[in-house]
C-alpha positions in Angstrom: -37.2 19.0 11.0 -38.0 20.5 14.4 -41.2 21.9 13.1 -42.2 18.6 11.7 -41.3 16.9 15.1 -44.0 18.9 16.8 -46.8 16.9 15.2 -45.1 13.7 16.5 -45.6 14.8 20.1 -49.2 13.8 20.1 -48.5 10.3 19.2 -49.3 7.6 21.7 -47.6 4.5 20.3 -43.9 4.2 20.2 -43.9 2.3 16.9 -45.7 5.2 15.2 -43.1 7.6 16.6 -40.1 5.2 15.5 -41.4 5.0 11.9 -41.9 8.6 11.7 -38.5 9.6 13.1 -36.9 6.9 11.0 -38.2 8.6 7.9 -37.0 12.0 9.3 -33.5 10.7 9.8 -33.6 9.0 6.4 -34.1 12.3 4.5 -30.3 13.0 4.2 -29.2 9.2 4.1 -26.9 8.8 1.2 -26.6 12.5 0.3 -22.9 13.3 -0.9 -21.1 16.4 -1.6 -17.3 16.4 -2.3 -15.2 17.1 0.7 -18.3 17.1 3.1 -19.7 14.6 5.5 -23.4 15.5 4.9 -24.7 12.9 7.4 -22.4 14.4 10.1 -23.1 17.9 9.2 -27.0 17.6 9.2 -27.1 15.0 12.0 -24.9 17.0 14.6 -26.5 20.2 13.3 -30.0 18.9 14.2 -28.8 17.8 17.5 -27.2 21.2 18.4 -30.3 22.9 17.2 -32.9 20.7 19.0 -30.8 21.2 22.3 -30.6 25.0 21.9 -34.4 25.1 21.2 -35.4 24.4 24.7 -38.8 22.9 23.5 -40.4 19.5 23.9 -40.3 19.0 20.1 -36.4 19.3 20.5 -36.4 16.8 23.3 -38.5 14.4 21.2 -35.9 14.8 18.3 -33.0 14.1 20.7 -34.8 10.9 22.2 -35.4 9.6 18.7 -31.7 10.1 17.6 -30.5 8.5 21.0 -32.4 5.4 20.1 -32.3 5.4 16.3 -29.2 7.4 15.3 -27.0 5.3 13.0 -23.7 6.4 14.4 -22.5 6.1 18.0 -21.1 9.6 18.2 -24.4 11.1 17.3 -26.4 8.9 19.8 -24.1 10.0 22.6 -24.3 13.7 21.6 -28.0 13.4 21.4 -28.1 11.8 24.9 -26.1 14.6 26.4 -28.6 17.0 24.8 -31.6 15.2 26.4 -30.0 15.4 29.8 -29.5 19.2 29.4 -33.1 19.7 28.4 -34.4 17.6 31.3 -32.3 19.6 33.6 -34.1 22.7 32.3 -37.5 21.1 33.4 -38.7 19.8 30.1 -40.8 16.5 30.0 -40.4 14.0 27.3 -43.4 12.5 25.5 -44.7 9.2 27.0 -43.4 7.1 24.0 -39.7 8.5 24.4 -38.6 6.0 27.0 -39.9 3.1 24.8 -38.1 4.0 21.7 -35.9 1.1 20.5 -36.8 -1.0 23.6 -37.9 -4.2 22.0 -37.6 -7.9 22.4 -36.6 -10.0 19.4 -39.0 -13.1 19.3 -38.2 -15.0 16.0 -36.7 -14.6 12.5 -37.5 -16.2 9.2 -36.3 -16.2 5.6 -38.7 -16.2 2.7 -37.9 -16.6 -0.9 -37.7 -19.2 -3.8 -35.4 -22.0 -4.8 -33.3 -19.7 -7.2 -32.3 -17.6 -4.1 -31.9 -14.2 -5.9 -33.4 -12.3 -3.0 -34.3 -13.2 0.7 -37.0 -11.6 2.6 -35.7 -11.7 6.1 -38.6 -11.3 8.6 -37.7 -10.3 12.1 -40.4 -10.4 14.7 -40.4 -8.2 17.8 -42.4 -7.5 20.9 -42.4 -4.5 23.1 -42.9 -5.4 26.8 -43.2 -9.2 26.3 -42.8 -12.0 23.8 -46.2 -11.2 22.3 -45.5 -10.2 18.7 -46.1 -6.4 18.1 -44.7 -5.9 14.7 -42.4 -7.6 12.0 -39.5 -5.9 10.2 -39.1 -7.3 6.7 -35.7 -6.6 5.0 -35.0 -7.6 1.3 -31.4 -8.8 0.7 -30.3 -9.0 -2.9 -27.7 -11.6 -3.3 -27.1 -10.7 -6.9 -26.2 -7.3 -5.8 -23.5 -8.5 -3.5 -25.9 -8.9 -0.4 -27.2 -5.4 -0.5 -30.5 -4.3 1.2 -33.0 -3.4 -1.5 -36.2 -2.7 0.4 -37.6 -2.6 4.0 -41.0 -2.2 5.6 -42.8 -2.9 8.8 -46.2 -4.5 9.5 -48.2 -5.0 12.7 -50.2 -8.0 11.1 -47.6 -10.6 12.0 -49.9 -13.6 12.3 -51.4 -12.8 8.9 -47.9 -12.3 7.4 -46.6 -15.7 8.7 -49.8 -17.5 7.6 -49.5 -16.2 4.1 -45.9 -17.4 4.0 -46.7 -20.8 5.2 -49.6 -21.0 2.7 -47.4 -20.1 -0.2 -45.0 -23.0 0.6 -47.9 -25.4 0.8 -49.1 -24.5 -2.5 -45.8 -23.7 -4.4 -43.0 -26.3 -4.5 -40.6 -23.6 -5.7 -41.2 -21.4 -2.6 -39.4 -21.6 0.7 -40.0 -20.4 4.0 -37.6 -21.3 6.9 -37.0 -20.2 10.4 -33.6 -18.6 11.1 -31.7 -18.5 14.4 -31.8 -14.9 15.7 -28.0 -14.8 15.8 -27.7 -16.1 12.3 -30.3 -13.4 11.1 -28.1 -10.6 12.9 -25.1 -11.8 11.1 -26.6 -11.9 7.7 -28.3 -8.4 8.2 -25.3 -6.9 9.7 -23.3 -7.7 6.6 -26.2 -6.5 4.4 -26.2 -3.1 6.4 -22.5 -2.7 6.1 -22.4 -3.5 2.4 -25.4 -1.2 1.6 -23.8 1.7 3.5 -20.5 1.3 1.8 -22.2 1.5 -1.6 -24.4 4.4 -0.6 -21.4 6.4 0.9 -19.1 5.6 -2.0 -16.6 3.5 0.0 -17.0 0.7 -2.6 -18.3 0.6 -6.1 -20.9 -2.0 -6.6 -19.6 -4.5 -9.1 -23.1 -5.3 -10.7 -24.5 -1.9 -11.8 -26.4 -0.9 -8.7 -25.9 2.8 -8.0 -26.3 4.6 -4.7 -29.2 6.6 -6.2 -31.0 3.1 -6.7 -30.9 2.5 -2.9 -31.4 6.0 -1.3 -35.0 6.6 -2.6 -38.2 5.1 -1.3 -38.9 3.0 1.6 -35.3 1.6 2.3 -34.2 5.2 3.3 -37.2 5.8 5.2 -36.7 2.6 7.3 -32.8 2.4 7.5 -32.5 4.1 10.9 -35.2 1.8 12.4 -33.7 -1.3 10.6 -30.2 -0.5 12.1 -31.6 -0.1 15.6 -33.6 -3.3 15.3 -30.6 -5.4 14.0 -28.6 -4.2 17.0 -31.3 -5.7 19.3 -30.8 -9.1 17.9 -28.7 -11.5 19.9 -25.0 -12.2 18.7 -24.5 -15.5 17.2 -22.0 -17.5 15.2 -21.6 -16.4 11.5 -22.9 -18.9 9.1 -21.2 -17.0 6.0 -19.0 -19.6 4.3 -15.3 -18.8 4.0 -13.9 -19.9 0.5 -10.0 -19.9 0.8 -8.0 -20.2 -2.5 -7.4 -23.9 -2.0 -11.1 -24.6 -1.6 -11.9 -22.7 -4.8 -9.3 -24.5 -6.7 -10.7 -27.8 -5.6 -14.1 -26.8 -6.7 -12.9 -25.7 -10.1 -11.0 -29.1 -10.5 -14.2 -31.0 -9.7 -16.1 -29.1 -12.3 -13.4 -29.6 -14.9 -13.3 -33.4 -14.3 -17.0 -33.6 -14.6 -19.1 -35.1 -17.5 -20.7 -31.7 -18.1 -17.2 -30.0 -18.7 -16.0 -33.0 -21.0 -17.1 -31.3 -24.2 -15.3 -28.0 -23.6 -12.6 -28.0 -26.2 -10.2 -25.4 -24.9 -9.2 -26.6 -21.4 -7.0 -23.6 -20.5 -9.7 -21.0 -21.5 -12.3 -23.2 -19.5 -10.0 -23.2 -16.5 -9.7 -19.5 -16.5 -13.4 -19.0 -17.1 -14.6 -21.3 -14.3 -12.1 -19.3 -12.0 -14.2 -16.2 -12.7 -17.5 -17.9 -12.1 -16.4 -19.2 -8.8 -15.0 -15.8 -7.8 -18.3 -14.2 -8.6 -20.2 -16.8 -6.6 -17.8 -16.6 -3.5 -17.2 -12.8 -3.3 -20.5 -11.4 -4.7 -23.2 -14.0 -4.0 -22.8 -14.4 -0.2 -20.3 -17.4 -0.6 -22.6 -19.4 -2.9 -20.8 -20.3 -6.1 -23.0 -23.3 -6.8 -26.2 -21.2 -6.9 -27.5 -20.6 -10.5 -30.5 -18.6 -11.6 -31.4 -16.5 -14.7 -30.9 -13.2 -12.9 -27.6 -14.4 -11.5 -26.4 -15.3 -15.0 -27.5 -12.0 -16.5 -26.0 -10.0 -13.7 -22.7 -12.0 -14.1 -22.4 -11.8 -17.9 -23.7 -8.3 -18.5 -22.5 -6.3 -15.4 -19.8 -8.0 -13.3 -17.5 -9.4 -16.1 -17.5 -6.3 -18.3 -16.8 -4.2 -15.3 -14.4 -6.1 -13.3 -12.5 -8.7 -15.4 -10.2 -8.8 -18.5 -10.8 -11.7 -20.7 -8.6 -12.8 -23.5 -10.3 -13.1 -26.9 -10.3 -17.1 -26.6 -11.8 -16.7 -23.1 -14.6 -14.3 -24.3 -15.6 -16.9 -26.9 -15.5 -19.7 -24.4 -17.3 -18.0 -21.4 -20.9 -18.7 -22.4 -20.2 -22.4 -23.1 -18.3 -22.8 -19.8 -21.0 -21.1 -17.9 -23.8 -23.3 -19.5 -21.9 -26.3 -18.4 -21.4 -25.0 -15.0 -25.2 -24.3 -14.7 -25.9 -27.9 -15.6 -23.3 -29.3 -13.2 -24.1 -26.9 -10.3 -27.8 -27.3 -10.8 -27.5 -31.1 -10.4 -25.5 -30.8 -7.4 -28.0 -28.3 -5.9 -30.9 -30.5 -6.7 -32.4 -27.6 -8.6 -35.5 -28.8 -10.6 -34.9 -29.6 -14.2 -37.3 -26.8 -15.5 -35.3 -24.2 -13.3 -32.0 -25.4 -14.8 -33.6 -25.3 -18.3 -34.7 -21.6 -17.7 -31.3 -20.7 -16.6 -29.8 -22.2 -19.6 -32.1 -20.3 -21.9 -31.0 -17.1 -20.2 -27.3 -18.0 -20.9 -27.9 -18.5 -24.6 -30.4 -15.5 -24.8 -27.8 -13.2 -23.2 -24.9 -14.4 -25.2 -25.2 -12.0 -28.1 -25.8 -9.0 -25.8 -22.6 -10.1 -23.8 -20.6 -10.3 -27.0 -21.7 -6.8 -27.9 -21.3 -5.2 -24.3 -18.0 -6.8 -23.6 -15.0 -5.0 -24.8 -11.3 -6.2 -24.5 -9.8 -3.2 -22.7 -6.3 -4.0 -24.3 -7.6 -2.9 -27.8 -9.2 0.5 -27.1 -6.5 1.4 -24.6 -3.8 0.5 -27.1 -2.1 -1.8 -24.6 -0.2 -4.9 -25.6 -1.4 -8.1 -24.1 1.9 -8.5 -22.0 1.3 -5.0 -20.5 -2.3 -6.0 -19.6 -1.0 -9.2 -17.9 1.5 -7.1 -15.9 -1.2 -4.6 -14.7 -3.9 -7.1 -14.1 -2.4 -10.4 -12.8 -5.7 -10.9 -11.1 -7.9 -9.8 -14.2 -9.5 -7.1 -12.2 -10.4 -4.5 -14.9 -11.6 -2.1 -12.4 -8.2 -1.5 -11.0 -6.5 -0.7 -14.4 -6.6 3.1 -14.3 -5.3 3.5 -10.6 -2.6 0.8 -11.2 -1.4 2.7 -14.4 -1.4 5.9 -12.4 0.8 4.1 -9.7 3.1 2.3 -12.0 2.9 3.8 -15.6 6.1 2.0 -16.7 4.2 -1.4 -16.5 2.3 -0.3 -19.6 5.5 0.5 -21.5 7.9 -1.8 -23.6 10.9 -0.6 -21.5 10.3 -3.5 -19.1 10.1 -6.2 -21.5 13.6 -7.7 -20.8 13.2 -7.5 -17.0 9.8 -8.5 -15.9 10.8 -10.1 -12.6 12.8 -7.3 -11.4 9.9 -5.1 -11.7 7.2 -7.1 -9.9 4.7 -4.7 -8.2 3.6 -7.4 -5.8 7.1 -7.3 -4.1 8.8 -4.4 -2.2 11.9 -4.6 -4.2 9.9 -4.6 -7.5 7.8 -1.6 -6.5 11.1 0.3 -5.5 12.7 -0.4 -8.7 9.7 0.9 -10.8 9.4 4.0 -8.6 13.1 4.8 -8.6 13.1 4.4 -12.5 9.9 6.4 -13.0 10.4 9.2 -10.4 14.3 9.6 -10.7 15.3 7.8 -13.9 17.6 5.5 -11.9 17.9 1.8 -12.0 20.1 -0.2 -9.8 20.8 -3.4 -11.9 21.0 -6.6 -9.9 24.6 -7.8 -9.5 23.9 -11.3 -10.7 22.6 -10.1 -14.0 25.3 -8.3 -15.8 23.2 -7.1 -18.7 21.9 -3.8 -19.8 18.2 -3.4 -20.8 18.1 -1.3 -23.8 14.8 -2.3 -25.6 16.1 -0.7 -28.7 17.7 2.1 -26.9 21.3 2.4 -25.3 21.3 3.2 -21.5 17.7 4.2 -21.1 18.4 4.3 -17.3 20.9 6.2 -15.3 22.8 3.9 -12.8 22.6 4.7 -9.2 25.6 6.4 -7.8 25.8 5.8 -4.1 22.9 6.1 -1.8 21.2 9.3 -0.7 19.5 8.9 2.6 16.9 11.6 1.8 16.0 10.1 -1.5 15.7 6.7 0.1 13.3 8.0 2.7 11.3 9.7 0.0 11.2 6.4 -1.9 9.9 4.6 1.3 7.1 7.0 1.3 6.3 6.6 -2.4 6.3 2.9 -2.1 3.8 2.9 0.6 1.4 5.1 -1.3 1.9 3.1 -4.5 1.1 -0.2 -2.8 -2.1 1.3 -1.5 -3.0 2.6 -5.0 -2.2 -0.9 -6.5 -4.5 -2.7 -3.9 -7.0 0.2 -3.9 -7.3 0.7 -0.3 -8.9 2.9 0.9 -11.5 3.1 -1.8 -11.7 6.9 -1.7 -7.8 7.3 -2.4 -8.2 6.9 -6.1 -11.3 8.8 -6.2 -9.4 11.8 -4.5 -6.6 11.4 -7.1 -9.2 11.5 -9.9 -10.7 14.7 -8.6 -7.2 16.3 -8.5 -6.4 15.2 -12.0 -9.9 16.4 -13.2 -8.9 19.9 -11.8 -5.9 20.1 -14.0 -3.1 19.0 -11.6 -0.3 17.0 -13.1 0.8 13.5 -11.9 3.7 14.6 -9.7 1.6 17.3 -8.0 -1.2 14.7 -7.4 1.4 12.3 -6.0 2.8 14.9 -3.7 -0.6 15.8 -2.3 -1.7 12.2 -1.8 1.7 11.4 0.0 1.3 14.5 2.3 -2.3 13.3 3.2 -1.3 9.7 3.7 1.5 10.5 6.2 -0.2 13.2 8.0 -3.3 11.1 8.8 -3.6 9.6 12.4 -5.6 6.6 11.6 -7.5 5.0 8.7 -10.7 6.9 9.5 -8.8 10.2 9.5 -7.3 9.3 6.3 -10.6 8.8 4.6 -11.8 12.1 5.9 -8.7 13.9 4.7 -9.0 12.2 1.2 -12.6 13.2 1.0 -11.6 16.8 1.8 -9.2 17.0 -1.1 
């Protein structure tokens, strides 16, 4: 990398240097190895090597990382290296002082009425408000607001002219100016979401992998994009907040509509529309009323099979409820009739594939429907494995007679589950007076007194189990899976995770320790 940087010293324009160094820094973006922070290793390693080189190319590298580095610690370390080299008499190239020093001028959003993707165009100048270049970032709303592509052009006037021309000739196209603060808010969310998927902090619910994002122009422009977005002024977020009561009202409006009148199973329809709204609010940038062929396909073939447990009657009802939703939401959104028709065609064209792809997890896993309901009260299929690891008794028939006393959403219920699972003990509630046998006599051992050490250990177990149930941080369950794959049994894995949880100083340290397991 240092040798490659030598060729950049002869560059005259700072934008050329920024693009070249952004591509250089993007070579390790998204690279992952178990227990190793590749970005930190290579980033700090390059800074150390560039500082020790005592060469102009090293100073150029440090100037670029100071301006374009994607983490504050690395930018600060690079700046210290620059100071050290300048004290040794080295001169930075002419463009070094201008890296990242730009003025945001305007922002626009370009797309179509379906709204699957937005091309966000940010225009910047260097020393004045004269446009020098435009950064174009493609935000994929079906992918949860991820960045899918990025590029830069200096032909700003030509780009804007073409966008305006398309709107004049295509009624389905849209091109609107964005407030700079609104553009910053939208793009910061997209940056964060993209980095979380690339680094494995979260799994993308719609089938987009980290490998899909780390190749090509997005990786090459990611450092530059991060720097440019930081230059945009802060503004009020326009991201809508959909609380539970607001979602319930929207579902009730739909179920009372003419479009939903022909749905025969009102209970299944209610459950199905809850999932449609959840997908629109949580994945599609808070836009449950947006409908499109691509969104329908992503919802039916990726999000539902990977995230939600549907009962058989709900599986059968889902395409019909979704079709009614498309007609209702399309009318509210004033989507052209031809666009609504194209979306409905996709619903029915995708139905047979959805039926084949979707599998009821209760059948292949051998779980009774009641056990599925206990483990997945929110229908989140992605959480099934880690919840069974945290509370395996929820999948058993032992709890049939006492479901309320073993509620994993309460501290008392979690402690009862863990006490029975880890120690074979169960302290029966005094108001109850019955023994839970489930076909067996005395399947638990009553608690005799209170052991302070055991209660302290139970406190620690409960905190870990609560985190596993909720899935936070995301790499907690990933670490547990790695240990299980290495042949460790469940008690040993549990002990290792508990040790890490209570030795970490903060959430960031916890994630680092888990990645190192």
